[in-house]
VOTIKOL-158887 format. One record per residue: x, y, z of N, C-alpha, C in turn. Coordinates in Angstrom, 2 decimals. Layout:
[rec [X,Y,Z],[X,Y,Z],[X,Y,Z]],
...
//
This chain:
[rec [-1.91,9.50,10.51],[-1.63,8.04,10.61],[-2.98,7.31,10.35]],
[rec [-2.92,6.19,9.68],[-3.87,5.37,9.33],[-4.37,4.52,10.48]],
[rec [-5.59,4.38,10.87],[-5.97,3.43,11.87],[-6.61,2.32,11.24]],
[rec [-6.44,1.08,11.71],[-7.14,-0.07,11.22],[-7.67,-0.91,12.44]],
[rec [-9.08,-0.90,12.46],[-9.65,-1.39,13.78],[-9.89,-2.97,13.61]],
[rec [-9.74,-3.54,12.48],[-9.85,-4.93,12.54],[-8.90,-5.48,11.59]],
[rec [-7.76,-6.06,12.07],[-6.77,-6.56,11.13],[-7.17,-7.55,10.24]],
[rec [-8.11,-8.41,10.67],[-8.59,-9.52,9.92],[-9.31,-9.09,8.71]],
[rec [-9.58,-7.88,8.54],[-10.31,-7.28,7.50],[-9.45,-6.92,6.36]],
[rec [-8.19,-6.98,6.61],[-7.12,-6.71,5.59],[-6.83,-7.83,4.68]],
[rec [-7.08,-7.74,3.42],[-6.94,-8.70,2.42],[-5.35,-9.32,2.43]],
[rec [-4.62,-8.64,2.83],[-3.11,-9.08,2.68],[-2.75,-9.80,4.07]],
[rec [-3.57,-9.87,5.08],[-3.22,-10.50,6.35],[-4.04,-11.73,6.39]],
[rec [-3.59,-12.54,7.38],[-4.23,-13.78,7.72],[-4.77,-13.65,9.12]],
[rec [-6.13,-14.05,9.30],[-6.66,-14.01,10.57],[-6.03,-14.73,11.57]],
[rec [-5.96,-14.40,12.84],[-5.36,-15.04,13.92],[-6.59,-15.61,14.73]],
[rec [-6.48,-16.95,15.18],[-7.55,-17.62,15.73],[-7.63,-17.06,17.19]],
[rec [-8.70,-16.98,17.80],[-8.81,-16.54,19.34],[-7.93,-17.33,20.16]],
[rec [-7.11,-16.72,20.97],[-6.36,-17.38,22.04],[-5.08,-17.84,21.34]],
[rec [-4.72,-17.58,20.13],[-3.44,-18.04,19.46],[-2.32,-17.23,20.10]],
[rec [-1.11,-17.89,20.13],[-0.05,-17.22,20.49],[1.05,-17.13,19.43]],
[rec [2.02,-16.14,19.54],[2.79,-16.05,18.31],[3.92,-17.13,18.34]],
[rec [4.11,-17.80,19.39],[5.06,-18.80,19.33],[4.77,-20.03,18.55]],
[rec [3.34,-20.17,18.36],[2.77,-21.37,17.55],[3.19,-21.11,16.12]],
[rec [3.34,-22.31,15.52],[3.89,-22.02,13.89],[2.87,-21.30,13.10]],
[rec [1.44,-21.52,13.29],[0.68,-20.86,12.33],[0.59,-19.39,12.61]],
[rec [0.62,-19.05,13.95],[0.57,-17.60,14.21],[2.00,-17.03,13.92]],
[rec [3.04,-17.66,14.05],[4.29,-17.19,13.67],[4.44,-16.73,12.22]],
[rec [3.86,-17.65,11.38],[3.63,-17.46,9.91],[2.85,-16.10,9.69]],
[rec [1.74,-16.17,10.44],[0.80,-14.87,10.20],[1.49,-13.64,10.61]],
[rec [2.17,-13.67,11.88],[2.84,-12.40,12.13],[3.88,-11.91,11.28]],
[rec [4.66,-12.88,10.58],[5.68,-12.48,9.59],[4.99,-12.05,8.25]],
[rec [3.86,-12.63,7.94],[3.08,-12.21,6.75],[2.59,-10.89,6.85]],
[rec [2.08,-10.55,8.06],[1.46,-9.17,8.28],[2.68,-8.17,8.32]],
[rec [3.78,-8.48,8.91],[4.94,-7.47,8.96],[5.41,-7.27,7.48]],
[rec [5.39,-8.43,6.71],[5.94,-8.14,5.29],[4.93,-7.40,4.50]],
[rec [3.57,-7.72,4.71],[2.62,-6.94,3.98],[2.74,-5.53,4.32]],
[rec [2.94,-5.09,5.56],[2.99,-3.71,5.99],[4.13,-3.05,5.21]],
[rec [5.35,-3.67,5.18],[6.39,-3.02,4.58],[6.27,-2.90,3.10]],
[rec [5.52,-3.81,2.46],[5.24,-3.80,0.95],[4.15,-2.69,0.77]],
[rec [3.12,-2.56,1.54],[2.09,-1.47,1.28],[2.67,-0.24,1.45]],
[rec [3.47,0.02,2.45],[4.18,1.33,2.57],[5.02,1.82,1.43]],
[rec [5.82,0.80,1.01],[6.63,1.03,-0.30],[5.75,1.36,-1.50]],
[rec [4.74,0.62,-1.59],[3.85,0.87,-2.82],[3.23,2.30,-2.72]],
[rec [2.73,2.65,-1.47],[2.25,3.97,-1.29],[3.24,5.06,-1.77]],
[rec [4.49,4.87,-1.23],[5.48,5.95,-1.40],[5.82,6.03,-2.90]],
[rec [6.01,4.87,-3.53],[6.44,4.77,-4.97],[5.32,5.29,-5.92]],
[rec [4.05,5.01,-5.53],[2.88,5.52,-6.19],[2.84,7.03,-6.21]],
[rec [3.14,7.64,-5.05],[3.31,9.06,-4.94],[4.33,9.66,-5.83]],
[rec [5.55,9.02,-5.71],[6.68,9.43,-6.48],[6.44,9.41,-7.94]],
[rec [5.64,8.37,-8.29],[5.53,8.11,-9.76],[4.44,9.18,-10.51]],
[rec [3.59,9.85,-9.53],[2.57,10.64,-10.07],[3.33,11.89,-10.67]],
[rec [3.10,12.09,-11.99],[3.75,13.22,-12.71],[3.42,14.48,-12.17]],
[rec [2.20,14.72,-11.45],[1.82,15.98,-10.93],[1.81,16.00,-9.41]],
[rec [2.64,15.34,-8.73],[2.65,15.27,-7.44],[2.95,16.55,-6.72]],
[rec [3.83,17.28,-7.33],[4.32,18.67,-6.72],[5.39,18.52,-5.74]],
[rec [5.87,19.47,-5.08],[6.98,19.44,-4.19],[6.57,18.99,-2.81]],
[rec [5.44,19.00,-2.39],[5.09,18.49,-0.96],[3.64,17.97,-1.12]],
[rec [3.35,16.96,-0.27],[1.98,16.40,-0.16],[1.86,15.70,1.12]],
[rec [0.74,16.05,1.80],[0.50,15.39,3.17],[-0.95,14.64,3.03]],
[rec [-1.00,13.40,3.26],[-2.17,12.67,3.28],[-2.50,12.10,4.57]],
[rec [-3.64,11.19,4.66],[-4.07,10.80,6.01],[-3.00,9.81,6.45]],
[rec [-2.15,9.15,5.62],[-1.20,8.14,6.20],[0.24,8.34,5.61]],
[rec [0.59,9.38,5.01],[1.89,9.60,4.51],[2.26,11.11,4.20]],
[rec [3.59,11.42,4.33],[4.09,12.79,4.01],[5.07,12.53,2.99]],
[rec [4.87,13.22,1.80],[5.93,13.26,0.57],[6.41,14.64,0.38]],
[rec [7.77,14.67,0.20],[8.51,15.92,-0.08],[9.46,15.53,-1.17]],
[rec [9.44,16.56,-2.25],[10.38,16.47,-3.42],[11.23,17.69,-3.58]],
[rec [12.37,17.56,-4.25],[13.38,18.59,-4.37],[12.67,19.64,-5.44]],
[rec [13.26,20.81,-5.53],[12.73,21.95,-6.33],[13.88,22.49,-7.32]],
[rec [13.61,23.09,-8.23],[14.44,23.89,-9.18],[15.55,23.03,-9.75]],
[rec [16.66,23.65,-9.84],[17.84,23.02,-10.48],[18.95,22.55,-9.56]],
[rec [18.60,22.40,-8.28],[19.52,22.09,-7.26],[19.86,20.68,-7.37]],
[rec [20.88,20.20,-6.54],[21.23,18.76,-6.55],[20.08,17.88,-6.04]],
[rec [19.09,18.52,-5.28],[17.91,17.77,-4.88],[16.69,17.79,-5.75]],
[rec [16.84,18.36,-7.04],[15.68,18.67,-7.89],[15.09,17.19,-8.25]],
[rec [15.88,16.20,-8.34],[15.20,14.96,-8.69],[15.05,13.92,-7.48]],
[rec [15.11,14.41,-6.32],[15.12,13.63,-5.16],[13.76,13.75,-4.41]],
[rec [13.37,12.68,-3.76],[12.13,12.61,-2.97],[12.22,11.88,-1.82]],
[rec [11.48,12.15,-0.70],[11.47,11.31,0.33],[10.01,11.26,0.82]],
[rec [9.59,10.06,1.36],[8.30,9.82,1.84],[8.16,9.14,3.29]],
[rec [7.34,9.49,4.29],[7.26,8.72,5.53],[5.80,8.39,5.58]],
[rec [5.62,6.98,5.73],[4.40,6.28,5.79],[4.22,5.51,7.13]],
[rec [3.02,5.86,7.73],[2.69,5.25,8.99],[1.35,4.54,9.06]],
[rec [1.36,3.52,9.77],[0.03,2.65,9.93],[-0.11,2.19,11.41]],
[rec [-1.35,2.26,11.85],[-1.61,1.83,13.35],[-2.54,0.74,13.34]],
[rec [-2.57,-0.24,14.31],[-3.41,-1.30,14.28],[-3.99,-1.19,15.63]],
[rec [-5.47,-1.20,15.86],[-6.08,-1.23,17.16],[-7.20,-2.17,17.09]],
[rec [-7.12,-3.36,17.70],[-8.13,-4.42,17.63],[-7.50,-5.70,18.24]],
[rec [-7.91,-6.69,17.66],[-7.37,-7.95,18.17],[-5.80,-8.00,18.13]],
[rec [-5.39,-7.33,17.08],[-3.95,-7.17,16.99],[-3.53,-5.61,17.19]],
[rec [-2.65,-5.32,18.00],[-2.13,-3.87,18.25],[-0.80,-3.74,17.72]],
[rec [-0.56,-2.47,17.28],[0.83,-2.15,16.91],[0.91,-0.98,16.02]],
[rec [2.07,-0.85,15.36],[2.32,0.31,14.43],[3.44,-0.26,13.47]],
[rec [3.47,0.56,12.41],[4.48,0.36,11.44],[4.87,1.72,10.78]],
[rec [6.04,1.95,10.60],[6.62,3.20,10.00],[7.60,2.88,8.95]],
[rec [7.53,3.52,7.95],[8.42,3.28,6.73],[8.94,4.61,6.26]],
[rec [10.26,4.72,6.04],[10.80,5.78,5.37],[11.37,5.43,4.11]],
[rec [11.05,6.08,3.04],[11.49,5.91,1.65],[12.05,6.97,0.95]],
[rec [13.31,6.79,0.32],[13.97,7.89,-0.26],[14.24,7.45,-1.63]],
[rec [14.06,8.33,-2.67],[14.32,7.97,-4.13],[14.89,9.24,-4.76]],
[rec [15.34,8.77,-6.03],[16.07,9.81,-6.92],[15.73,9.38,-8.29]],
[rec [15.15,10.35,-9.11],[14.96,9.97,-10.55],[16.36,10.06,-11.20]],
[rec [16.71,9.08,-12.04],[17.86,9.01,-12.63],[17.81,9.51,-14.16]],
[rec [16.63,9.40,-14.66],[16.39,9.90,-16.07],[14.96,10.31,-16.31]],
[rec [14.76,11.34,-17.16],[13.47,11.73,-17.62],[13.43,11.83,-19.09]],
[rec [12.60,11.22,-19.74],[12.69,11.22,-21.11],[11.14,11.34,-21.54]],
[rec [10.63,12.50,-22.12],[9.48,12.72,-22.45],[8.41,12.50,-21.30]],
[rec [7.55,11.69,-21.45],[6.57,11.31,-20.33],[6.99,10.18,-19.45]],
[rec [8.42,9.88,-19.44],[8.71,8.73,-18.60],[9.74,9.17,-17.60]],
[rec [9.73,8.49,-16.40],[10.71,8.72,-15.45],[11.30,7.49,-14.96]],
[rec [12.59,7.38,-14.64],[13.26,6.10,-14.09],[14.07,6.45,-12.98]],
[rec [14.11,5.72,-11.83],[14.79,6.07,-10.80],[15.06,4.88,-9.84]],
[rec [15.72,5.07,-8.66],[15.97,3.98,-7.75],[15.57,4.53,-6.36]],
[rec [14.99,3.62,-5.76],[14.42,3.88,-4.34],[15.08,2.99,-3.18]],
[rec [15.24,3.65,-2.04],[15.77,2.86,-0.87],[14.66,3.10,0.30]],
[rec [14.52,2.01,0.99],[13.58,2.06,2.02],[13.95,1.36,3.39]],
[rec [13.58,2.15,4.45],[13.85,1.53,5.85],[12.59,1.42,6.56]],
[rec [12.20,0.30,7.26],[10.95,0.35,7.95],[11.04,-0.48,9.19]],
[rec [10.16,-0.20,10.12],[10.12,-0.75,11.38],[8.68,-1.04,11.76]],
[rec [8.35,-2.29,12.19],[7.16,-2.74,12.57],[7.11,-3.36,13.92]],
[rec [5.96,-3.24,14.71],[5.84,-3.88,15.97],[4.29,-4.26,16.14]],
[rec [4.02,-5.48,16.51],[2.74,-5.93,16.73],[2.65,-6.67,18.11]],
[rec [1.43,-6.69,18.63],[1.32,-7.38,19.95],[-0.04,-8.07,19.90]],
[rec [-0.04,-9.32,20.34],[-1.14,-10.20,20.56],[-1.16,-10.86,21.78]],
[rec [-2.17,-10.67,22.57],[-2.26,-11.31,23.93],[-1.06,-11.28,24.67]],
[rec [-0.41,-10.10,24.58],[0.84,-9.96,25.44],[2.21,-10.30,24.76]],
[rec [2.12,-11.04,23.65],[3.27,-11.46,22.85],[3.58,-10.38,21.81]],
[rec [4.85,-10.11,21.62],[5.19,-9.09,20.61],[5.98,-9.66,19.41]],
[rec [5.82,-9.04,18.25],[6.68,-9.35,17.18],[7.13,-8.01,16.45]],
[rec [8.43,-8.08,16.24],[8.97,-6.91,15.75],[9.74,-7.37,14.37]],
[rec [9.94,-6.31,13.52],[10.62,-6.39,12.29],[11.30,-5.06,11.98]],
[rec [12.41,-5.24,11.46],[13.18,-4.10,10.88],[13.64,-4.52,9.46]],
[rec [13.76,-3.65,8.44],[14.24,-4.11,7.13],[14.70,-2.87,6.36]],
[rec [15.61,-3.22,5.33],[16.17,-2.15,4.50],[15.91,-2.70,3.16]],
[rec [15.54,-1.92,2.17],[15.21,-2.37,0.82],[15.78,-1.41,-0.25]],
[rec [16.09,-1.92,-1.41],[16.53,-1.01,-2.59],[15.97,-1.70,-3.77]],
[rec [15.61,-0.76,-4.81],[15.26,-1.23,-6.16],[14.78,-0.13,-7.12]],
[rec [14.51,-0.51,-8.37],[14.20,0.51,-9.33],[12.63,0.89,-9.37]],
[rec [12.27,2.10,-9.95],[10.93,2.21,-10.29],[10.86,3.07,-11.56]],
[rec [9.76,3.08,-12.23],[9.56,3.77,-13.49],[8.08,4.09,-13.60]],
[rec [7.84,5.27,-14.45],[6.44,5.68,-14.68],[6.45,6.27,-16.11]],
[rec [5.29,6.03,-16.78],[5.28,6.35,-18.14],[3.85,6.91,-18.46]],
[rec [3.67,7.94,-19.06],[2.43,8.45,-19.40],[2.12,8.29,-20.94]],
[rec [1.06,7.65,-21.39],[0.76,7.50,-22.71],[-0.40,8.38,-23.08]],
[rec [-0.01,9.43,-23.91],[-1.18,10.32,-24.31],[-1.72,11.09,-23.10]],
[rec [-2.97,11.58,-23.09],[-3.51,12.32,-22.06],[-4.26,11.44,-21.03]],
[rec [-4.52,10.17,-21.36],[-5.51,9.53,-20.39],[-4.87,8.29,-19.63]],
[rec [-3.73,7.76,-20.11],[-3.28,6.46,-19.53],[-1.89,6.69,-18.73]],
[rec [-1.69,6.19,-17.60],[-0.49,6.12,-16.86],[-0.18,4.70,-16.53]],
[rec [1.17,4.45,-16.47],[1.76,3.18,-16.08],[2.68,3.35,-15.08]],
[rec [2.89,2.65,-14.05],[3.85,2.64,-13.05],[4.44,1.22,-12.72]],
[rec [5.62,1.05,-12.52],[6.12,-0.26,-12.14],[7.29,-0.05,-11.22]],
[rec [7.56,-1.03,-10.20],[8.55,-0.94,-9.29],[8.93,-2.20,-8.82]],
[rec [10.00,-2.50,-8.19],[10.46,-3.66,-7.59],[11.50,-3.32,-6.45]],
[rec [11.43,-4.07,-5.41],[12.30,-3.83,-4.20],[12.75,-5.27,-3.65]],
[rec [14.10,-5.23,-3.31],[14.68,-6.40,-2.70],[15.23,-5.92,-1.32]],
[rec [14.70,-6.69,-0.14],[14.95,-6.33,1.18],[15.49,-7.36,1.98]],
[rec [16.08,-7.05,3.07],[16.62,-7.94,4.05],[15.85,-7.75,5.49]],
[rec [14.73,-8.22,5.73],[14.04,-8.04,6.98],[14.70,-9.01,8.16]],
[rec [14.57,-8.31,9.43],[14.99,-9.15,10.55],[13.91,-9.14,11.53]],
[rec [13.57,-10.44,11.97],[12.27,-10.57,12.72],[12.79,-10.84,14.13]],
[rec [12.06,-10.32,15.18],[12.29,-10.73,16.59],[10.94,-11.09,17.20]],
[rec [10.69,-12.51,17.36],[9.53,-13.07,17.75],[9.77,-13.71,19.08]],
[rec [8.60,-13.95,19.76],[8.82,-14.72,21.05],[9.55,-15.96,21.01]],
[rec [10.79,-15.90,21.58],[11.67,-17.12,21.64],[12.46,-17.25,20.34]],
[rec [12.20,-16.43,19.36],[12.88,-16.82,17.99],[13.46,-15.51,17.50]],
[rec [14.43,-15.74,16.58],[14.90,-14.64,15.75],[15.02,-15.13,14.37]],
[rec [14.84,-14.42,13.30],[14.95,-14.81,11.88],[15.40,-13.75,10.98]],
[rec [16.19,-14.06,10.06],[16.67,-13.19,8.98],[15.83,-13.66,7.60]],
[rec [15.51,-12.68,6.79],[14.75,-13.05,5.59],[15.41,-12.48,4.40]],
[rec [14.94,-12.94,3.32],[15.29,-12.35,2.01],[13.96,-12.21,1.31]],
[rec [13.51,-10.79,0.93],[12.10,-10.68,0.53],[12.26,-9.86,-0.82]],
[rec [11.41,-10.19,-1.68],[11.17,-9.25,-2.95],[9.83,-8.95,-3.10]],
[rec [9.47,-7.69,-3.39],[8.15,-7.19,-3.74],[8.18,-6.38,-5.03]],
[rec [7.09,-6.39,-5.75],[7.09,-5.64,-7.03],[5.61,-5.51,-7.48]],
[rec [5.37,-4.44,-8.29],[4.06,-4.22,-8.83],[4.20,-3.60,-10.18]],
[rec [3.15,-3.71,-10.97],[2.93,-3.17,-12.29],[1.51,-2.59,-12.33]],
[rec [1.35,-1.31,-12.53],[-0.01,-0.71,-12.44],[-0.30,0.08,-13.66]],
[rec [-1.60,0.08,-14.03],[-1.97,1.05,-15.25],[-3.33,1.61,-14.87]],
[rec [-3.56,2.94,-15.15],[-4.74,3.59,-14.94],[-5.21,4.36,-16.24]],
[rec [-6.37,4.66,-16.37],[-6.90,5.33,-17.35],[-8.09,6.31,-16.87]],
[rec [-8.13,7.65,-17.31],[-9.16,8.61,-16.90],[-9.79,9.14,-18.28]],
[rec [-11.14,9.28,-18.08],[-11.81,9.86,-19.31],[-13.04,10.54,-18.76]],
[rec [-13.38,11.49,-19.46],[-14.49,12.45,-19.03],[-15.71,12.39,-20.13]],
[rec [-16.87,12.27,-19.53],[-18.03,12.34,-20.48],[-19.23,12.87,-19.79]],
[rec [-19.79,13.94,-20.34],[-20.96,14.66,-19.78],[-20.93,14.93,-18.36]],
[rec [-19.83,15.71,-17.93],[-19.59,16.07,-16.45],[-19.47,14.93,-15.63]],
[rec [-19.03,13.80,-16.19],[-18.74,12.62,-15.45],[-17.35,12.18,-15.56]],
[rec [-16.59,11.82,-14.63],[-15.24,11.35,-14.70],[-15.23,9.78,-14.58]],
[rec [-14.69,9.10,-15.47],[-14.57,7.57,-15.38],[-13.03,7.20,-15.18]],
[rec [-12.90,6.44,-14.07],[-11.45,6.12,-13.80],[-11.43,4.48,-13.81]],
[rec [-10.47,3.97,-14.33],[-10.11,2.52,-14.22],[-8.72,2.24,-13.95]],
[rec [-8.59,1.23,-12.96],[-7.31,0.88,-12.51],[-7.03,-0.64,-12.58]],
[rec [-5.87,-1.06,-12.88],[-5.42,-2.45,-12.81],[-4.04,-2.58,-12.19]],
[rec [-3.96,-3.37,-11.31],[-2.55,-3.62,-10.55],[-2.20,-4.96,-10.39]],
[rec [-0.98,-5.27,-10.69],[-0.50,-6.67,-10.41],[0.49,-6.56,-9.44]],
[rec [0.49,-7.38,-8.37],[1.39,-7.50,-7.24],[2.02,-8.75,-7.10]],
[rec [3.37,-8.71,-6.62],[3.91,-10.07,-6.25],[4.85,-9.92,-5.15]],
[rec [4.96,-10.96,-4.29],[5.84,-10.80,-3.05],[6.30,-12.25,-2.75]],
[rec [7.53,-12.40,-2.45],[8.01,-13.63,-1.99],[9.10,-13.38,-0.97]],
[rec [9.25,-14.51,0.06],[10.14,-14.26,1.08],[10.71,-15.61,1.58]],
[rec [11.91,-15.67,1.98],[12.62,-16.78,2.34],[13.09,-16.61,3.80]],
[rec [12.77,-17.18,4.88],[13.24,-16.88,6.15],[14.00,-18.11,6.77]],
[rec [15.21,-17.72,7.47],[15.82,-18.73,8.15],[16.23,-18.22,9.66]],
[rec [16.28,-19.10,10.63],[16.75,-18.68,11.88],[16.15,-19.45,12.96]],
[rec [17.04,-19.97,13.98],[16.53,-20.67,15.24],[15.55,-21.78,14.71]],
[rec [16.22,-22.66,13.89],[15.40,-23.77,13.40],[14.16,-23.54,12.48]],
[rec [14.06,-22.31,12.04],[12.94,-21.92,11.24],[13.42,-21.79,9.83]],
[rec [12.56,-22.39,9.04],[12.75,-22.30,7.49],[11.50,-22.25,6.76]],
[rec [11.08,-20.88,6.56],[9.79,-20.59,5.92],[9.90,-20.02,4.57]],
[rec [9.17,-20.43,3.54],[9.34,-19.86,2.18],[7.71,-19.63,1.77]],
[rec [7.65,-18.41,1.44],[6.40,-17.91,1.07],[6.21,-17.07,-0.32]],
[rec [5.21,-17.15,-0.91],[5.10,-16.43,-2.09],[3.59,-16.05,-2.31]],
[rec [3.29,-14.77,-2.91],[1.98,-14.27,-2.96],[1.85,-13.50,-4.23]],
[rec [0.96,-13.77,-5.08],[0.55,-13.03,-6.27],[-0.92,-12.55,-6.13]],
[rec [-1.08,-11.29,-6.54],[-2.52,-10.66,-6.38],[-2.71,-9.75,-7.42]],
[rec [-3.94,-9.64,-7.80],[-4.40,-8.72,-8.86],[-5.61,-7.70,-8.35]],
[rec [-5.54,-6.50,-8.63],[-6.49,-5.57,-8.19],[-7.15,-4.83,-9.44]],
[rec [-8.42,-4.89,-9.49],[-9.17,-4.11,-10.48],[-10.11,-3.12,-10.06]],
[rec [-10.25,-1.93,-10.54],[-11.02,-0.93,-9.78],[-11.63,-0.02,-10.93]],
[rec [-13.07,0.26,-10.80],[-13.66,1.11,-11.55],[-14.42,2.21,-10.71]],
[rec [-14.42,3.38,-11.11],[-14.92,4.54,-10.22],[-15.48,5.49,-11.16]],
[rec [-16.64,5.98,-10.92],[-17.50,7.00,-11.55],[-17.74,8.00,-10.58]],
[rec [-17.22,9.39,-11.05],[-17.41,10.47,-10.20],[-18.25,11.56,-10.88]],
[rec [-19.40,11.99,-10.30],[-20.47,12.86,-10.99],[-20.19,14.25,-10.74]],
[rec [-20.85,15.25,-11.49],[-20.77,16.66,-11.25],[-19.44,17.22,-11.47]],
[rec [-18.79,17.00,-12.58],[-17.51,17.47,-12.90],[-17.45,19.04,-12.76]],
[rec [-16.42,19.64,-12.08],[-16.19,21.02,-11.94],[-17.01,21.58,-10.62]],
[rec [-17.76,20.76,-9.96],[-18.23,21.10,-8.64],[-17.21,20.85,-7.58]],
[rec [-17.32,21.62,-6.43],[-16.31,21.37,-5.30],[-16.73,20.02,-4.58]],
[rec [-17.92,19.68,-4.60],[-18.39,18.52,-3.88],[-19.09,17.56,-4.71]],
[rec [-18.40,16.38,-4.94],[-18.91,15.40,-5.90],[-19.13,14.14,-5.38]],
[rec [-20.29,13.50,-5.73],[-20.55,12.13,-5.27],[-19.86,11.09,-6.25]],
[rec [-19.54,9.94,-5.63],[-18.68,8.87,-6.58],[-19.27,7.55,-6.17]],
[rec [-19.23,6.61,-7.09],[-19.42,5.23,-6.85],[-18.22,4.34,-7.38]],
[rec [-17.91,3.35,-6.54],[-16.69,2.54,-7.07],[-16.87,1.15,-6.76]],
[rec [-16.29,0.31,-7.65],[-16.43,-1.17,-7.57],[-15.00,-1.67,-7.69]],
[rec [-14.58,-2.57,-6.78],[-13.29,-3.17,-6.89],[-13.34,-4.74,-6.70]],
[rec [-12.37,-5.23,-7.36],[-12.17,-6.74,-7.13],[-10.72,-7.12,-6.97]],
[rec [-10.63,-8.01,-5.99],[-9.18,-8.33,-5.68],[-9.01,-9.96,-5.83]],
[rec [-8.03,-10.42,-6.35],[-7.75,-11.83,-6.54],[-6.32,-12.09,-5.97]],
[rec [-6.04,-13.08,-4.99],[-4.99,-13.47,-4.33],[-4.61,-14.86,-4.29]],
[rec [-3.43,-15.21,-4.57],[-2.98,-16.70,-4.65],[-1.70,-16.68,-3.79]],
[rec [-1.65,-17.41,-2.78],[-0.55,-17.39,-1.86],[-0.10,-18.93,-1.66]],
[rec [1.15,-19.17,-1.16],[1.75,-20.44,-0.89],[0.82,-21.22,-0.03]],
[rec [0.45,-22.58,-0.31],[-0.47,-23.33,0.44],[-1.73,-22.80,0.83]],
[rec [-2.21,-21.98,-0.14],[-3.63,-21.37,0.11],[-4.35,-21.44,-1.19]],
[rec [-5.78,-21.45,-1.08],[-6.47,-21.50,-2.30],[-6.63,-19.96,-2.85]],
[rec [-7.16,-19.91,-4.03],[-7.30,-18.69,-4.70],[-8.51,-17.94,-4.04]],
[rec [-8.18,-16.68,-3.60],[-9.18,-15.85,-2.89],[-9.67,-14.67,-3.77]],
[rec [-11.01,-14.56,-3.83],[-11.52,-13.42,-4.65],[-12.42,-12.64,-3.74]],
[rec [-12.26,-11.30,-3.75],[-13.04,-10.45,-2.94],[-13.44,-9.17,-3.85]],
[rec [-14.72,-8.96,-3.71],[-15.28,-7.72,-4.39],[-16.03,-6.93,-3.39]],
[rec [-15.96,-5.54,-3.64],[-16.67,-4.60,-2.74],[-17.12,-3.32,-3.42]],
[rec [-18.09,-2.61,-2.90],[-18.53,-1.45,-3.55],[-18.33,-0.29,-2.61]],
[rec [-18.08,0.93,-3.07],[-17.84,2.14,-2.33],[-18.67,3.23,-2.87]],
[rec [-19.40,3.88,-1.89],[-20.19,5.13,-2.17],[-19.78,6.32,-1.22]],
[rec [-19.50,7.40,-1.92],[-18.90,8.43,-1.10],[-19.10,9.88,-1.70]],
[rec [-18.52,10.83,-1.04],[-18.37,12.22,-1.49],[-16.99,12.68,-1.53]],
[rec [-16.66,13.41,-2.52],[-15.20,13.95,-2.66],[-15.25,15.53,-2.56]],
[rec [-14.32,16.04,-2.07],[-14.27,17.44,-2.04],[-12.77,17.86,-2.38]],
[rec [-12.78,18.81,-3.32],[-11.60,19.29,-3.81],[-11.48,20.81,-4.02]],
[rec [-10.67,21.51,-3.37],[-10.63,23.04,-3.56],[-9.07,23.50,-3.57]],
[rec [-8.66,24.12,-4.56],[-7.33,24.56,-4.62],[-6.32,23.33,-4.43]],
[rec [-5.46,23.37,-3.34],[-4.54,22.38,-3.12],[-5.06,21.26,-1.92]],
[rec [-6.36,21.40,-1.60],[-6.85,20.52,-0.64],[-7.84,19.49,-1.22]],
[rec [-7.86,18.29,-0.86],[-8.83,17.22,-1.08],[-9.29,16.55,0.19]],
[rec [-10.55,16.00,0.14],[-10.97,15.16,1.10],[-12.00,14.18,0.53]],
[rec [-12.13,13.11,1.25],[-13.19,12.18,0.74],[-13.81,11.54,1.87]],
[rec [-15.09,11.21,1.89],[-15.73,10.43,2.90],[-16.57,9.40,2.32]],
[rec [-16.43,8.10,2.57],[-17.07,7.07,1.82],[-17.52,6.02,2.83]],
[rec [-18.40,5.12,2.30],[-18.96,3.89,3.02],[-18.43,2.74,2.01]],
[rec [-17.80,1.84,2.74],[-17.17,0.61,2.06],[-18.16,-0.52,2.48]],
[rec [-18.66,-1.19,1.48],[-19.69,-2.39,1.75],[-18.94,-3.55,2.38]],
[rec [-17.61,-3.66,2.47],[-17.01,-4.80,2.85],[-17.22,-5.83,1.76]],
[rec [-16.63,-7.00,1.92],[-16.67,-8.25,0.98],[-18.07,-8.59,0.58]],
[rec [-18.32,-8.38,-0.70],[-19.76,-8.76,-1.12],[-19.98,-10.35,-0.96]],
[rec [-19.04,-11.08,-1.07],[-19.20,-12.54,-0.77],[-19.48,-12.90,0.55]],
[rec [-19.11,-12.15,1.54],[-19.37,-12.43,2.97],[-19.93,-11.18,3.62]],
[rec [-21.17,-10.93,3.43],[-21.82,-9.73,3.94],[-21.62,-9.49,5.46]],
[rec [-21.03,-8.25,5.94],[-20.86,-8.03,7.28],[-20.84,-6.56,7.56]],
[rec [-20.08,-6.11,8.57],[-20.09,-4.64,8.93],[-19.60,-3.83,7.71]],
[rec [-20.05,-2.55,7.62],[-19.59,-1.65,6.54],[-18.48,-0.76,7.34]],
[rec [-17.69,-0.14,6.44],[-16.50,0.51,6.88],[-16.61,2.01,6.58]],
[rec [-16.60,2.93,7.49],[-16.58,4.38,7.15],[-15.10,4.84,7.08]],
[rec [-14.79,5.58,6.00],[-13.40,5.93,5.74],[-13.30,7.40,5.51]],
[rec [-12.30,8.14,6.07],[-12.14,9.53,5.77],[-10.79,9.58,5.26]],
[rec [-10.51,10.33,4.06],[-9.09,10.45,3.59],[-8.98,12.00,3.30]],
[rec [-7.81,12.42,3.39],[-7.53,13.85,3.04],[-6.05,13.98,2.58]],
[rec [-5.94,15.08,1.97],[-4.50,15.40,1.47],[-4.36,17.00,1.24]],
[rec [-3.12,17.44,1.34],[-2.78,18.70,1.06],[-1.52,18.78,0.19]],
[rec [-1.51,19.66,-0.62],[-0.17,19.89,-1.58],[0.18,21.28,-1.15]],
[rec [1.38,21.44,-1.09],[2.17,22.76,-0.81],[2.93,23.27,-1.97]],
//
């Protein structure tokens, strides 16, 4: 399970003011935005794993479990992913998402399929609780161009139901992403570049509530990993995120990451130090990630 110690550090979330209660309009919007972001992030993680052409039949990471069918059975083109996230800080709670998918066609380096997702989230702030359950369905695709470039795209339409202090709401939410990545090797050094465009929109109604929110974001990442072929490799990464949301100004965040990556057979681990937003210097983040393939 992934643990997040300071929810306000999450670029997809909005900070809650000290002493705020979920029954206030601003906090209500924040809780719903956080719950929607959790579901979208989980679906993106699951579909990113599924879209990987070399994922293999099973994979276990620090925040997800992925299983795929084998051979020529009826499950050969089917996969399932369980994604979990925990919050421990000013906001406490958890989120669990189960995503099921099936490849409908494979042509050359391309795969096309449909995914279905069910999620449940629960948050607590100063004794007030917010919960959400949702079901989603949508298509996904992946395409490899030559030996170096991969592209992934997906979209989901979901019907979330929120339970908030004194209020209930039903929503209609859409989420989607288009991502491309490229890998190159030069002089025992791996160069990785990623670009991802995300969109999310939601309309909620219930108990006198009528909220409409939309968010567009872009993520660009560059990473250099040294000592190709060695089991322990240092790396340096730079990322930039841009976000534009309803009734909010354009936000830009850049950060640097310095770490060590270990890979042996079917095991991978990485340990890094995240600088945090360079525009607002503050505490650094230590992160440990791991994964096994079976």
